[in-house]
C-alpha positions as MATLAB code, in Angstrom:
seq = 'MKKITALRAGKGRSKRVRIFLDGKQAFYLETEVVAKEGLKVGQRLSADQINILIRKDNFQRALGMAVHYISYRPRSEFELRERLGQRGTNDRIQEEVIAKLKEQGLVDDTAFARFWTSSRESYSPRSQWLTGLELKRRGVADDIVNKVVDNIDDEDSAYRAALKKARSLPQSDYAAFRRRLGSHLQRRGFGYGIIKHTIQRLWQEQVSY';
ca = [
     146.309  112.496   85.510;
     144.233  113.192   82.470;
     143.757  116.563   80.904;
     140.316  118.101   79.754;
     140.788  118.790   76.111;
     137.169  119.725   75.336;
     133.902  120.297   76.798;
     130.898  119.931   74.299;
     127.356  120.435   75.080;
     124.579  118.195   73.895;
     122.517  118.926   71.097;
     118.911  120.373   71.303;
     117.355  120.197   74.819;
     120.149  117.809   76.150;
     121.693  118.838   79.477;
     124.606  116.492   79.026;
     127.922  117.654   78.325;
     130.566  115.335   76.617;
     133.892  115.477   78.398;
     137.047  114.942   76.249;
     140.250  113.743   78.073;
     143.489  113.691   76.210;
     141.647  114.293   72.959;
     139.361  111.364   73.288;
     135.717  111.466   74.564;
     135.558  109.976   77.832;
     132.252  110.283   79.522;
     129.247  112.587   79.783;
     128.238  114.782   82.688;
     125.155  116.819   83.571;
     125.504  120.676   82.851;
     124.756  121.340   86.591;
     127.783  119.060   87.627;
     130.192  120.727   85.118;
     129.039  124.251   86.289;
     129.204  123.398   90.104;
     132.536  121.747   89.711;
     133.955  124.587   87.556;
     135.235  122.208   84.977;
     137.287  123.813   82.286;
     139.599  122.791   79.358;
     143.127  122.403   80.254;
     142.250  121.158   83.814;
     143.729  117.851   84.985;
     141.594  115.123   86.756;
     142.986  112.172   88.623;
     141.159  108.842   88.721;
     139.633  109.514   91.873;
     138.256  112.788   90.819;
     137.007  111.191   87.735;
     135.179  108.702   89.645;
     133.746  111.438   92.066;
     132.513  113.403   89.004;
     130.814  110.287   87.609;
     129.131  109.616   91.045;
     127.901  113.385   91.372;
     126.642  113.058   87.860;
     124.571  109.730   88.889;
     123.097  111.784   91.656;
     122.255  114.675   89.537;
     120.451  112.689   86.975;
     118.626  110.618   89.644;
     117.551  113.628   91.433;
     116.380  115.089   87.970;
     114.354  112.022   87.196;
     112.814  111.991   90.781;
     111.860  115.698   90.459;
     110.112  115.038   87.204;
     108.253  111.981   88.547;
     106.900  113.966   91.518;
     105.796  116.839   89.307;
     102.764  115.210   88.230;
     101.391  114.351   91.709;
     102.865  113.726   95.135;
     104.376  110.294   95.529;
     104.999  108.164   98.529;
     108.798  107.413   99.488;
     108.100  103.667   98.431;
     106.726  104.959   94.915;
     109.883  107.150   94.533;
     112.240  104.378   95.424;
     110.681  101.820   93.196;
     110.674  104.375   90.228;
     114.453  105.081   90.696;
     115.160  101.369   90.989;
     113.455  100.802   87.669;
     115.536  103.317   86.127;
     118.636  101.803   87.368;
     119.537  103.738   90.197;
     121.592  101.892   92.971;
     120.705  101.905   96.403;
     123.083  104.380   97.798;
     122.076  107.133   95.142;
     118.361  106.301   96.048;
     119.001  107.030   99.654;
     120.798  110.341   98.726;
     118.094  111.544   96.333;
     115.317  110.723   98.938;
     117.195  112.418  101.632;
     117.544  115.507   99.690;
     113.817  115.654   98.694;
     112.937  115.117  102.199;
     114.960  117.751  103.181;
     113.197  120.138  100.645;
     109.923  119.094  101.685;
     109.278  117.361   98.487;
     108.732  113.823   99.809;
     106.758  113.406  102.911;
     104.529  110.306  103.600;
     102.156  112.073  105.752;
     101.511  114.854  103.420;
     101.114  112.310  100.628;
      98.579  110.245  102.489;
      96.704  113.450  103.124;
      96.593  114.280   99.569;
      95.637  110.692   98.529;
      92.808  110.560  100.968;
      91.520  114.063  100.158;
      91.492  113.276   96.358;
      89.667  110.187   96.790;
      87.110  111.858   98.935;
      86.518  114.606   96.437;
      86.554  112.696   93.292;
      85.904  108.982   94.008;
      84.846  108.199   97.593;
      85.644  104.991   99.112;
      85.646  103.249  102.605;
      88.225  103.820  105.261;
      89.390  100.371  104.754;
      90.068  100.533  100.873;
      91.495  103.877  101.285;
      93.897  102.575  103.881;
      94.764   99.603  101.827;
      95.610  101.810   98.660;
      98.130  103.815  100.925;
      99.618  100.603  102.439;
     100.308   99.321   98.936;
     102.180  102.507   98.300;
     104.430  101.848  101.254;
     102.914  104.227  103.689;
     103.512  103.199  107.412;
     100.476  101.615  109.370;
     100.541  104.521  111.855;
     100.268  107.263  109.296;
      97.562  105.344  107.454;
      95.441  104.882  110.515;
      95.827  108.717  111.509;
      94.834  109.914  108.223;
      92.007  107.616  107.128;
      90.573  107.833  110.799;
      88.760  111.167  109.529;
      86.894  109.372  106.800;
      83.103  109.078  107.479;
      81.936  105.854  105.780;
      78.370  106.765  105.867;
      78.902  110.085  104.189;
      81.472  108.560  101.830;
      79.097  105.678  100.756;
      76.227  108.143  100.125;
      78.374  110.448   97.904;
      79.803  107.307   96.022;
      76.422  106.078   95.267;
      74.411  109.186   94.497;
      75.447  109.612   90.879;
      75.239  106.015   90.181;
      71.756  105.830   91.803;
      70.418  108.475   89.370;
      71.330  106.212   86.418;
      69.540  103.231   87.754;
      65.756  102.125   86.978;
      63.531  103.690   89.510;
      60.761  100.964   89.027;
      62.841   97.823   89.860;
      64.023   97.780   93.600;
      65.924   94.417   93.120;
      67.796   95.529   90.139;
      68.590   99.065   91.912;
      69.723   97.211   95.072;
      71.859   94.654   93.249;
      73.797   97.148   91.151;
      74.229  100.023   93.549;
      75.204   97.135   96.055;
      77.944   95.981   93.635;
      78.970   99.477   93.019;
      79.621  100.263   96.775;
      81.098   96.852   97.489;
      83.782   97.555   94.968;
      84.588  100.719   96.847;
      85.113   98.767  100.049;
      81.985   99.382  101.970;
      80.658   96.945  104.462;
      77.221   95.154  104.290;
      75.522   97.345  106.897;
      76.615  100.828  105.301;
      75.605   99.381  101.927;
      72.138   98.397  103.218;
      71.511  101.695  104.864;
      72.852  103.706  101.802;
      70.555  101.833   99.366;
      67.485  102.113  101.456;
      68.167  105.844  101.883;
      68.651  106.570   98.253;
      65.735  104.453   97.203;
      63.437  106.504   99.433;
      64.953  109.543   98.050;
      64.320  108.571   94.484;
      60.680  107.446   95.192;
      59.984  110.751   97.306;
      61.303  112.699   94.432;
];
């Protein structure tokens, strides 16, 4: 058994606490872990208790990293798992963190897919196919992808994707207009038929205007 002889909080914004055992610095723990476990000077710890504390600390740190990562925008389960792996989190802790966040409703691939699709439709419209591909690359299951992107109207999305671009193109050269607008729509995953129809529609609108 080892005796806790000091608990020293980190400097500045650090949430880490230095744990001293028998007069020597032994390891660090998150403030939350120290508080939850009720650690105090004079307390004695066995080797098993120390290992449990370190494991809880690993979980708490990984949870903190995960919450910070998803604070910028929703993430898929795959993205989160990949991020934790990059930060050195082992598989067991990854599973525990993801399970905790799922329980809290903070990780949900269906909600993520809807967010991603809605964001694309609002700011950068693209085809059903390309949106689905982007979601699959982020590890979203096929059944979720198919259900979410099924609501995308490629005709409408292509028109909205092309409208701003069309206004910046020359209105006196149909060949250049068709080529440049076609490339623009092709990069957004639209098929030949929809591209052709969209170009003709916008050209007519430009000419009529």
